[in-house]
N, CA, C and O atoms as CSV, one atom per row, in Angstrom:
chain,resi,resn,atom,element,x,y,z
A,1,UNK,N,N,97.890,93.970,164.304
A,1,UNK,CA,C,98.079,95.110,163.718
A,1,UNK,C,C,97.662,96.320,164.455
A,1,UNK,O,O,96.556,96.250,164.992
A,2,UNK,N,N,98.228,97.248,164.567
A,2,UNK,CA,C,98.562,98.694,165.455
A,2,UNK,C,C,98.258,99.833,164.273
A,2,UNK,O,O,98.458,99.749,163.061
A,3,UNK,N,N,97.911,100.516,164.766
A,3,UNK,CA,C,98.131,102.510,163.417
A,3,UNK,C,C,99.171,102.584,163.988
A,3,UNK,O,O,99.480,102.159,165.101
A,4,UNK,N,N,100.283,103.624,162.572
A,4,UNK,CA,C,100.812,104.152,162.878
A,4,UNK,C,C,101.274,105.312,164.554
A,4,UNK,O,O,100.409,106.135,164.855
A,5,UNK,N,N,102.127,105.276,165.147
A,5,UNK,CA,C,101.878,106.352,166.356
A,5,UNK,C,C,101.849,107.608,166.507
A,5,UNK,O,O,101.690,108.343,167.482
A,6,UNK,N,N,102.118,107.853,164.819
A,6,UNK,CA,C,102.084,109.672,164.123
A,6,UNK,C,C,99.918,109.605,164.442
A,6,UNK,O,O,99.220,110.588,164.688
A,7,UNK,N,N,99.550,108.498,164.339
A,7,UNK,CA,C,97.323,108.973,163.910
A,7,UNK,C,C,97.647,108.452,165.308
A,7,UNK,O,O,97.330,109.537,165.796
A,8,UNK,N,N,98.075,107.589,166.599
A,8,UNK,CA,C,97.063,107.364,167.363
A,8,UNK,C,C,97.108,108.629,168.507
A,8,UNK,O,O,96.175,109.218,169.054
A,9,UNK,N,N,98.562,108.798,168.639
A,9,UNK,CA,C,98.405,110.191,169.471
A,9,UNK,C,C,97.450,110.972,169.828
A,9,UNK,O,O,96.776,111.169,170.839
A,10,UNK,N,N,97.581,111.583,168.246
A,10,UNK,CA,C,96.120,112.410,167.524
A,10,UNK,C,C,94.925,112.282,168.099
A,10,UNK,O,O,94.190,113.081,168.679
A,11,UNK,N,N,94.822,110.737,167.751
A,11,UNK,CA,C,93.779,110.441,168.058
A,11,UNK,C,C,93.127,110.740,169.261
A,11,UNK,O,O,92.355,111.515,169.825
A,12,UNK,N,N,93.933,109.581,169.389
A,12,UNK,CA,C,93.850,109.360,171.648
A,12,UNK,C,C,93.336,111.008,172.385
A,12,UNK,O,O,92.560,111.125,173.334
A,13,UNK,N,N,93.873,111.905,171.798
A,13,UNK,CA,C,93.960,113.899,172.616
A,13,UNK,C,C,93.010,113.925,171.992
A,13,UNK,O,O,92.007,114.456,172.468
A,14,UNK,N,N,92.992,113.382,170.755
A,14,UNK,CA,C,91.277,114.394,169.872
A,14,UNK,C,C,90.258,113.761,170.982
A,14,UNK,O,O,89.937,114.566,171.855
A,15,UNK,N,N,89.783,112.654,171.077
A,15,UNK,CA,C,88.817,111.525,171.714
A,15,UNK,C,C,89.132,111.767,174.083
A,15,UNK,O,O,88.306,111.530,174.964
A,16,UNK,N,N,90.434,112.227,174.218
A,16,UNK,CA,C,89.726,112.492,175.371
A,16,UNK,C,C,89.234,113.787,175.624
A,16,UNK,O,O,88.346,113.937,176.463
A,17,UNK,N,N,89.663,114.662,175.052
A,17,UNK,CA,C,89.595,116.248,174.734
A,17,UNK,C,C,88.156,116.362,175.259
A,17,UNK,O,O,87.670,116.924,176.241
A,18,UNK,N,N,87.388,115.255,173.747
A,18,UNK,CA,C,85.639,115.619,173.524
A,18,UNK,C,C,85.258,114.702,174.556
A,18,UNK,O,O,84.075,114.570,174.871
A,19,UNK,N,N,86.034,114.164,175.014
A,19,UNK,CA,C,85.078,113.189,176.058
A,19,UNK,C,C,85.324,114.679,177.512
A,19,UNK,O,O,84.408,115.067,178.238
A,20,UNK,N,N,86.176,114.992,177.533
A,20,UNK,CA,C,85.994,115.766,178.842
A,20,UNK,C,C,85.619,117.374,178.429
A,20,UNK,O,O,85.345,118.257,179.242
A,21,UNK,N,N,85.683,117.526,176.879
A,21,UNK,CA,C,84.217,118.698,176.740
A,21,UNK,C,C,83.415,118.305,177.317
A,21,UNK,O,O,83.178,118.842,178.399
A,22,UNK,N,N,82.767,117.394,176.956
A,22,UNK,CA,C,81.884,116.763,177.379
A,22,UNK,C,C,81.247,116.597,178.634
A,22,UNK,O,O,80.052,116.424,178.870
A,23,UNK,N,N,82.161,116.668,179.362
A,23,UNK,CA,C,81.734,116.628,180.957
A,23,UNK,C,C,81.855,118.046,180.794
A,23,UNK,O,O,80.712,118.452,181.003
A,24,UNK,N,N,82.386,118.765,180.608
A,24,UNK,CA,C,82.203,119.883,180.982
A,24,UNK,C,C,81.477,121.135,180.427
A,24,UNK,O,O,81.678,122.310,180.732
A,25,UNK,N,N,80.779,120.731,179.734
A,25,UNK,CA,C,79.910,121.217,178.727
A,25,UNK,C,C,78.270,120.734,179.425
A,25,UNK,O,O,77.238,121.372,179.215
A,26,UNK,N,N,78.346,119.715,180.110
A,26,UNK,CA,C,77.777,119.375,181.246
A,26,UNK,C,C,77.450,120.096,182.874
A,26,UNK,O,O,76.522,120.189,183.677
A,27,UNK,N,N,79.046,120.558,182.703
A,27,UNK,CA,C,78.679,120.867,184.682
A,27,UNK,C,C,78.865,122.172,184.555
A,27,UNK,O,O,78.190,122.992,185.178
A,28,UNK,N,N,79.904,122.517,183.642
A,28,UNK,CA,C,79.840,124.274,183.745
A,28,UNK,C,C,79.213,125.401,181.996
A,28,UNK,O,O,79.640,126.404,181.423
A,29,UNK,N,N,78.354,124.691,181.843
A,29,UNK,CA,C,77.415,125.460,180.498
A,29,UNK,C,C,76.284,124.795,180.823
A,29,UNK,O,O,75.368,125.358,180.224
A,30,UNK,N,N,75.827,123.791,181.529
A,30,UNK,CA,C,74.369,123.687,181.478
A,30,UNK,C,C,73.649,122.527,180.419
A,30,UNK,O,O,72.526,122.151,180.087
A,31,UNK,N,N,74.502,122.354,180.249
A,31,UNK,CA,C,73.682,121.738,178.745
A,31,UNK,C,C,72.989,120.550,179.401
A,31,UNK,O,O,72.584,120.541,180.564
A,32,UNK,N,N,72.886,119.436,178.431
A,32,UNK,CA,C,71.435,118.594,179.226
A,32,UNK,C,C,72.423,117.804,179.282
A,32,UNK,O,O,73.487,118.085,178.731
A,33,UNK,N,N,72.167,116.295,180.194
A,33,UNK,CA,C,72.939,115.559,180.668
A,33,UNK,C,C,73.301,113.744,180.055
A,33,UNK,O,O,73.699,112.655,180.469
A,34,UNK,N,N,72.831,114.425,178.839
A,34,UNK,CA,C,72.585,113.690,177.880
A,34,UNK,C,C,74.556,114.157,177.100
A,34,UNK,O,O,74.803,113.089,176.540
A,35,UNK,N,N,75.181,114.610,176.977
A,35,UNK,CA,C,76.148,114.750,176.921
A,35,UNK,C,C,77.437,114.002,177.226
A,35,UNK,O,O,78.560,113.908,176.732
A,36,UNK,N,N,76.701,113.467,178.364
A,36,UNK,CA,C,77.817,112.647,179.287
A,36,UNK,C,C,77.229,111.219,178.669
A,36,UNK,O,O,77.553,110.299,179.421
A,37,UNK,N,N,76.569,110.823,177.684
A,37,UNK,CA,C,77.255,109.117,177.235
A,37,UNK,C,C,78.131,109.690,176.152
A,37,UNK,O,O,79.321,109.606,176.458
A,38,UNK,N,N,77.873,110.340,174.786
A,38,UNK,CA,C,78.841,110.679,174.106
A,38,UNK,C,C,80.474,110.700,174.548
A,38,UNK,O,O,81.359,110.125,173.913
A,39,UNK,N,N,80.675,111.494,175.782
A,39,UNK,CA,C,81.335,111.972,176.676
A,39,UNK,C,C,81.981,110.258,176.657
A,39,UNK,O,O,82.631,109.680,175.786
A,40,UNK,N,N,81.458,109.756,178.077
A,40,UNK,CA,C,81.861,108.310,178.430
A,40,UNK,C,C,82.792,107.643,177.160
A,40,UNK,O,O,83.994,107.386,177.087
A,41,UNK,N,N,81.479,107.460,176.039
A,41,UNK,CA,C,82.035,106.787,174.443
A,41,UNK,C,C,83.869,106.977,174.464
A,41,UNK,O,O,84.719,106.143,174.777
A,42,UNK,N,N,84.053,108.598,173.940
A,42,UNK,CA,C,84.942,108.633,173.869
A,42,UNK,C,C,86.223,109.288,174.584
A,42,UNK,O,O,87.215,109.859,174.131
A,43,UNK,N,N,85.740,108.930,176.075
A,43,UNK,CA,C,86.586,108.355,176.986
A,43,UNK,C,C,86.965,107.156,176.761
A,43,UNK,O,O,88.164,107.429,176.704
A,44,UNK,N,N,86.941,106.288,176.622
A,44,UNK,CA,C,86.589,105.029,176.479
A,44,UNK,C,C,87.094,104.732,174.987
A,44,UNK,O,O,87.716,103.673,174.904
A,45,UNK,N,N,86.969,105.373,173.919
A,45,UNK,CA,C,88.082,105.560,172.889
A,45,UNK,C,C,89.489,106.077,172.637
A,45,UNK,O,O,90.296,105.994,171.712
A,46,UNK,N,N,89.437,106.877,174.326
A,46,UNK,CA,C,91.118,107.254,174.120
A,46,UNK,C,C,91.572,106.471,174.910
A,46,UNK,O,O,92.759,106.619,175.201
A,47,UNK,N,N,90.975,105.605,175.403
A,47,UNK,CA,C,91.840,104.934,176.567
A,47,UNK,C,C,92.348,103.503,175.760
A,47,UNK,O,O,93.190,102.645,176.024
A,48,UNK,N,N,91.568,103.673,174.855
A,48,UNK,CA,C,91.594,102.170,173.399
A,48,UNK,C,C,92.836,102.963,173.232
A,48,UNK,O,O,93.835,102.794,173.931
A,49,UNK,N,N,92.729,103.906,172.201
A,49,UNK,CA,C,93.528,104.360,171.545
A,49,UNK,C,C,94.951,104.255,171.679
A,49,UNK,O,O,95.759,103.793,170.874
A,50,UNK,N,N,95.242,105.023,173.430
A,50,UNK,CA,C,96.125,104.888,173.895
A,50,UNK,C,C,97.279,104.043,174.118
A,50,UNK,O,O,98.480,104.252,173.945
A,51,UNK,N,N,96.077,102.171,174.910
A,51,UNK,CA,C,96.725,101.103,174.734
A,51,UNK,C,C,96.855,100.841,173.331
A,51,UNK,O,O,96.527,99.664,173.180
A,52,UNK,N,N,97.135,101.294,172.347
A,52,UNK,CA,C,97.369,100.832,170.843
A,52,UNK,C,C,98.048,101.244,170.782
A,52,UNK,O,O,98.434,100.876,169.673
A,53,UNK,N,N,99.190,102.314,171.351
A,53,UNK,CA,C,100.462,102.819,170.623
A,53,UNK,C,C,101.915,101.995,171.547
A,53,UNK,O,O,102.240,101.720,172.702
A,54,UNK,N,N,102.438,101.864,170.140
A,54,UNK,CA,C,103.455,100.628,170.308
A,54,UNK,C,C,104.758,101.216,171.509
A,54,UNK,O,O,105.629,102.029,171.199
A,55,UNK,N,N,104.654,100.773,172.469
A,55,UNK,CA,C,105.854,101.636,173.577
A,55,UNK,C,C,106.262,100.316,174.642
A,55,UNK,O,O,105.309,99.610,174.974
A,56,UNK,N,N,107.204,100.066,175.018
A,56,UNK,CA,C,108.213,98.941,175.479
A,56,UNK,C,C,107.306,99.344,177.168
A,56,UNK,O,O,107.088,98.384,177.908
A,57,UNK,N,N,106.895,100.635,177.581
A,57,UNK,CA,C,106.327,100.755,178.908
A,57,UNK,C,C,105.227,101.478,178.307
A,57,UNK,O,O,105.296,102.134,177.268
A,58,UNK,N,N,103.669,101.222,179.417
A,58,UNK,CA,C,103.123,102.444,180.180
A,58,UNK,C,C,103.092,103.691,179.847
A,58,UNK,O,O,102.585,104.430,179.003
A,59,UNK,N,N,104.195,103.736,181.297
A,59,UNK,CA,C,104.917,105.084,181.242
A,59,UNK,C,C,105.615,105.999,180.300
A,59,UNK,O,O,105.613,107.180,180.648
A,60,UNK,N,N,106.025,105.800,179.531
A,60,UNK,CA,C,106.765,105.884,178.224
A,60,UNK,C,C,105.828,106.702,177.453
A,60,UNK,O,O,105.981,107.740,176.809
A,61,UNK,N,N,104.670,105.848,177.726
A,61,UNK,CA,C,103.852,105.728,176.587
A,61,UNK,C,C,103.025,107.343,176.386
A,61,UNK,O,O,102.843,108.186,175.508
A,62,UNK,N,N,102.578,107.009,178.337
A,62,UNK,CA,C,101.434,107.799,179.032
A,62,UNK,C,C,102.022,109.864,178.570
A,62,UNK,O,O,101.381,110.861,178.237
A,63,UNK,N,N,103.875,109.509,178.880
A,63,UNK,CA,C,104.552,110.590,178.859
A,63,UNK,C,C,104.710,111.055,177.838
A,63,UNK,O,O,104.821,112.281,177.853
A,64,UNK,N,N,104.795,110.415,176.583
A,64,UNK,CA,C,105.143,111.112,175.801
A,64,UNK,C,C,103.607,111.579,174.883
A,64,UNK,O,O,103.754,112.244,173.857
A,65,UNK,N,N,102.372,111.235,175.275
A,65,UNK,CA,C,101.109,111.518,175.177
A,65,UNK,C,C,101.218,113.061,175.405
A,65,UNK,O,O,101.303,113.985,174.596
A,66,UNK,N,N,101.184,113.030,177.033
A,66,UNK,CA,C,101.305,114.245,177.854
A,66,UNK,C,C,101.777,115.379,176.935
A,66,UNK,O,O,101.323,116.458,177.313
A,67,UNK,N,N,102.675,115.479,175.667
A,67,UNK,CA,C,103.046,116.322,175.437
A,67,UNK,C,C,102.384,117.087,174.425
A,67,UNK,O,O,102.371,118.306,174.258
A,68,UNK,N,N,101.399,115.427,173.260
A,68,UNK,CA,C,100.458,116.032,172.502
A,68,UNK,C,C,99.068,116.604,172.974
A,68,UNK,O,O,98.443,117.499,172.404
A,69,UNK,N,N,98.758,116.045,173.921
A,69,UNK,CA,C,97.864,116.177,174.253
A,69,UNK,C,C,97.764,117.995,174.560
A,69,UNK,O,O,97.030,118.818,174.013
A,70,UNK,N,N,98.716,118.175,175.548
A,70,UNK,CA,C,99.085,120.030,175.821
A,70,UNK,C,C,98.635,120.589,174.633
A,70,UNK,O,O,97.580,121.192,174.429
A,71,UNK,N,N,99.826,120.246,173.629
A,71,UNK,CA,C,99.255,121.096,172.220
A,71,UNK,C,C,98.237,121.305,171.607
A,71,UNK,O,O,97.900,122.393,171.139
A,72,UNK,N,N,97.311,119.718,171.511
A,72,UNK,CA,C,96.297,119.276,170.493
A,72,UNK,C,C,95.216,120.148,171.803
A,72,UNK,O,O,94.186,120.646,171.348
A,73,UNK,N,N,95.453,120.301,173.284
A,73,UNK,CA,C,94.448,121.562,173.395
A,73,UNK,C,C,94.846,122.184,173.869
A,73,UNK,O,O,94.528,122.215,175.058
A,74,UNK,N,N,95.909,123.246,173.357
A,74,UNK,CA,C,95.652,124.180,172.705
A,74,UNK,C,C,94.802,124.883,171.683
A,74,UNK,O,O,94.193,125.954,171.687
A,75,UNK,N,N,95.021,123.593,170.509
A,75,UNK,CA,C,94.101,123.709,169.230
A,75,UNK,C,C,92.369,123.819,169.187
A,75,UNK,O,O,91.339,124.376,168.805
A,76,UNK,N,N,92.939,122.948,169.805
A,76,UNK,CA,C,90.954,122.647,170.756
A,76,UNK,C,C,90.571,124.145,170.957
A,76,UNK,O,O,90.250,125.000,170.131
A,77,UNK,N,N,90.718,124.201,172.445
A,77,UNK,CA,C,90.629,125.934,172.566
A,77,UNK,C,C,90.479,126.879,171.252
A,77,UNK,O,O,89.714,127.814,171.015
A,78,UNK,N,N,91.100,126.510,170.794
A,78,UNK,CA,C,91.289,128.152,169.323
A,78,UNK,C,C,90.312,127.431,168.240
A,78,UNK,O,O,89.379,128.160,167.900
A,79,UNK,N,N,90.340,125.983,167.551
A,79,UNK,CA,C,89.313,125.300,167.761
A,79,UNK,C,C,88.596,125.636,167.952
A,79,UNK,O,O,88.510,126.780,167.506
A,80,UNK,N,N,87.554,125.236,168.607
A,80,UNK,CA,C,86.211,124.919,169.134
A,80,UNK,C,C,85.537,125.821,169.876
A,80,UNK,O,O,84.325,125.921,170.068
A,81,UNK,N,N,86.697,126.655,170.390
A,81,UNK,CA,C,86.186,127.371,171.914
A,81,UNK,C,C,86.727,128.765,171.531
A,81,UNK,O,O,86.540,129.559,172.453
A,82,UNK,N,N,87.366,129.338,170.410
A,82,UNK,CA,C,87.827,130.525,169.705
A,82,UNK,C,C,88.445,131.334,170.908
A,82,UNK,O,O,88.273,132.503,171.255
A,83,UNK,N,N,89.054,130.540,171.316
A,83,UNK,CA,C,91.043,131.308,172.456
A,83,UNK,C,C,91.361,131.161,171.846
A,83,UNK,O,O,91.236,130.067,171.296
A,84,UNK,N,N,92.318,132.474,171.208
A,84,UNK,CA,C,92.733,132.534,170.243
A,84,UNK,C,C,94.456,131.597,171.355
A,84,UNK,O,O,94.648,131.620,172.570
A,85,UNK,N,N,95.030,131.155,170.622
A,85,UNK,CA,C,96.820,130.966,171.790
A,85,UNK,C,C,97.555,132.228,171.384
A,85,UNK,O,O,97.563,132.784,170.286
A,86,UNK,N,N,98.107,132.524,172.391
A,86,UNK,CA,C,99.040,133.907,172.858
A,86,UNK,C,C,100.259,133.190,172.568
A,86,UNK,O,O,100.448,131.975,172.626
A,87,UNK,N,N,101.206,134.282,172.190
A,87,UNK,CA,C,103.373,133.566,172.726
A,87,UNK,C,C,103.014,132.853,172.907
A,87,UNK,O,O,102.745,132.045,172.017
A,88,UNK,N,N,102.606,132.511,174.856
A,88,UNK,CA,C,102.742,131.469,175.216
A,88,UNK,C,C,102.440,130.606,175.645
A,88,UNK,O,O,103.113,129.923,176.417
A,89,UNK,N,N,100.952,130.308,175.136
A,89,UNK,CA,C,100.593,129.385,174.731
A,89,UNK,C,C,101.274,128.108,173.468
A,89,UNK,O,O,101.346,126.880,173.439
A,90,UNK,N,N,101.641,129.153,172.621
A,90,UNK,CA,C,102.265,128.993,171.362
A,90,UNK,C,C,104.206,128.395,171.486
A,90,UNK,O,O,104.860,127.626,170.780
A,91,UNK,N,N,104.519,129.117,172.585
A,91,UNK,CA,C,106.381,128.530,173.472
A,91,UNK,C,C,105.712,127.094,173.883
A,91,UNK,O,O,106.019,125.998,173.414
A,92,UNK,N,N,104.559,127.419,175.039
A,92,UNK,CA,C,104.591,126.305,176.258
A,92,UNK,C,C,104.573,125.059,175.312
A,92,UNK,O,O,105.392,124.153,175.467
A,93,UNK,N,N,103.274,125.020,173.969
A,93,UNK,CA,C,102.706,123.970,173.078
A,93,UNK,C,C,104.224,123.167,172.631
A,93,UNK,O,O,104.211,121.938,172.695
A,94,UNK,N,N,105.584,123.892,172.161
A,94,UNK,CA,C,106.300,123.789,171.744
A,94,UNK,C,C,107.022,122.783,172.113
A,94,UNK,O,O,107.307,121.613,171.855
A,95,UNK,N,N,107.302,124.026,173.109
A,95,UNK,CA,C,108.528,123.310,174.291
A,95,UNK,C,C,108.119,121.501,174.951
A,95,UNK,O,O,108.927,120.680,175.386
A,96,UNK,N,N,106.172,121.315,174.760
A,96,UNK,CA,C,105.444,120.435,175.052
A,96,UNK,C,C,105.857,119.074,173.764
A,96,UNK,O,O,105.922,117.845,173.807
A,97,UNK,N,N,105.985,119.725,173.107
A,97,UNK,CA,C,105.906,118.677,171.805
A,97,UNK,C,C,107.770,118.134,171.979
A,97,UNK,O,O,108.332,117.047,172.115
A,98,UNK,N,N,107.946,118.693,171.940
A,98,UNK,CA,C,110.173,118.911,172.084
A,98,UNK,C,C,110.391,117.578,173.078
A,98,UNK,O,O,110.948,116.503,172.857
A,99,UNK,N,N,109.598,118.193,174.472
A,99,UNK,CA,C,109.826,116.919,175.245
A,99,UNK,C,C,109.319,115.676,175.024
A,99,UNK,O,O,109.921,114.659,175.371
A,100,UNK,N,N,108.046,115.668,174.361
A,100,UNK,CA,C,107.570,114.699,173.638
A,100,UNK,C,C,108.294,113.631,172.703
A,100,UNK,O,O,108.089,112.418,172.672
A,101,UNK,N,N,109.295,114.467,171.861
A,101,UNK,CA,C,109.879,114.033,170.879
A,101,UNK,C,C,111.002,113.401,171.560
A,101,UNK,O,O,111.094,112.177,171.468
A,102,UNK,N,N,111.975,114.131,172.312
A,102,UNK,CA,C,112.883,113.445,172.510
A,102,UNK,C,C,112.130,112.126,173.835
A,102,UNK,O,O,112.802,111.101,173.720
A,103,UNK,N,N,111.316,111.990,174.643
A,103,UNK,CA,C,110.993,110.800,174.587
A,103,UNK,C,C,110.476,109.781,174.001
A,103,UNK,O,O,110.350,108.704,174.584
A,104,UNK,N,N,110.067,110.003,172.638
A,104,UNK,CA,C,109.356,109.162,171.946
A,104,UNK,C,C,110.471,108.498,170.665
A,104,UNK,O,O,110.420,107.348,170.227
A,105,UNK,N,N,111.188,109.291,170.355
A,105,UNK,CA,C,112.393,109.570,169.592
A,105,UNK,C,C,114.547,109.006,169.763
A,105,UNK,O,O,115.543,108.599,169.164
A,106,UNK,N,N,113.976,109.442,171.055
A,106,UNK,CA,C,115.096,108.637,171.921
A,106,UNK,C,C,116.005,107.545,171.876
A,106,UNK,O,O,115.757,106.483,172.447
A,107,UNK,N,N,116.980,107.738,171.269
A,107,UNK,CA,C,117.681,106.133,170.995
A,107,UNK,C,C,117.708,105.504,172.837
A,107,UNK,O,O,117.812,106.163,173.871
A,108,UNK,N,N,117.588,104.233,172.668
A,108,UNK,CA,C,117.765,103.325,174.124
A,108,UNK,C,C,118.368,101.854,173.891
A,108,UNK,O,O,118.416,100.926,173.084
A,109,UNK,N,N,118.774,102.261,175.094
A,109,UNK,CA,C,119.991,101.345,175.049
A,109,UNK,C,C,119.215,99.217,174.699
A,109,UNK,O,O,118.168,98.579,174.809
A,110,UNK,N,N,119.647,99.160,174.571
A,110,UNK,CA,C,118.918,97.457,174.305
A,110,UNK,C,C,118.988,96.701,176.089
A,110,UNK,O,O,118.578,95.559,176.291
């Protein structure tokens, strides 16, 4: 049994962003290489969660996820790095979420 899509996409985004941030912290911020271990585990969790998304095609799942990821990245920057989104970040994030919704919820022919 899979979790609902409304949970899987944000959970996958959080896992991917956290995993990538662990690499960023090591490479760009001078954090200890030990950050790479939870980073790799988080990236593996991301791949697992995205694979659970109930979609007919992987490409469609990834395309939908892209919009969620962009919006989540803006929120991550604000919550974890103090980079408050400006109106362009917000507008771009909303456009991406609208695109993701169209892909996810659009009627499909049988």
